[in-house]
N, C-alpha and C positions, 0 to 999 in steps of 0.2 A: 867080469862085470865092472870091477874097480878100474881096470885099465881103460875101458870105454868111458866111464864117468870122468876120470882124470883127463883124458884126451879131450873130451867135450868141454870141460871147464877151462882148460888151457886154450882151446880154440876161441871160446867166447871172450875170455879176458884179452886175448891177443887182438881180436877184432875191435873190442872196446877201446883199447889203447891206440890202435892204428886209426880208428875213425874219430878219435878225440872224445869218445863217449865218457871217459873217466874224468875229464876236466870240466867242471861245472862253471868255471869263470867265463865271463863274457869277453870275447876277443873283439878287436877292432875289425869292422867289416871292410872288405875291399870295395873300392868304388866300382859301380856298374860300368861295363864297357859302353862307350858311346857309338852310335851308329853314324858312319860318315855321311855327309850330305850327298845327295845325288849329284852327278856331274852336271854342270851347266852346259847347255847346248847353244850354239850360236843360231841366229836367225836363219842363216843359210842352211845349216844342218836340219833344222826343223822344216823349212820349206822343201828341202830335198826329200825328207821323209814323206811329206804330203804328196809331192809329185810322184814318188815311188808307189805310194798307195793308189793314186789315181791311174797309174799305168800298170797296176798289178794284174796278175792272172785272174780271169773271171770278171773283170770290170767291163762295163759297156764301153764301146769305142768313144762315146760322147764324153766319158770321164777323162780320157786322154786329151780331148780338146779343151776341157775345163782346166787341165793342168797348165796350159799356156797362160791362163789368167793369173796363176799363182807364181809370182816371181818376187825378187827383192824390191822391185819398184812399186808393185801394186798391192802386195800382201803385207799385213801387219802381224807381227808375232809378239805376244806378250806372255809373260810367265805368271802363273797363278801365285798369288801371295800366300795363300794358306797351304798350298801343296807345291813346293818348288820343283817337283818332278813332272808337273803338268804344264803344257804350253797350249795357248789358244792361237789359232791362225784364222784371220778374217781377211776379206777383200772388201774395203770400203765401197768401191764402185759396184759391187755385187753383194748386197747384204744377205742374200740367201746362201752364200758360200761360206762355210765355216767348218773347221776341223779341230780336234783336240789330239795332241801328241803326248803320249805317256812315255817319258824317257827311259825309265827302268825296264819297261816291257818292250821298248822299241816299236810301239804300236800306235797307229793312227786310227782315230774313231771319227767317223763323219757325223757332224752336228748340223749339216746343211739342211735347208728347207726348200720348198718349192720344187722346181724341175730337177735340181741337183739331187735332192732327197729321193725323188721318184726313181731316178736311175741308179740310186745307191752310191752316188759320188760323195 
């Protein structure tokens, strides 16, 4: 019985020393790791993602036609100021066409309205 008690006490003391439980002094805390900012995507990359979305599997053929309207000359890409991982794509000549690109997910979400929304584009 004494041997079990001695072994148990030795184990507890060893764990306290190993975990720093025996030292009650406040130690300097390490700085928290910083999260790297999301990568910046070029306008061409974001437009390419939107075109890929419009030509994706299960999309209406009309969406592929709408993809012709989305190019570097007609589409505007702007980065969200509050969330740098989010990009908005709009077509000024077609105000009902708009999409949101989430960079970290590699996902395009349609925010279109009107006919484009009706067809899920």
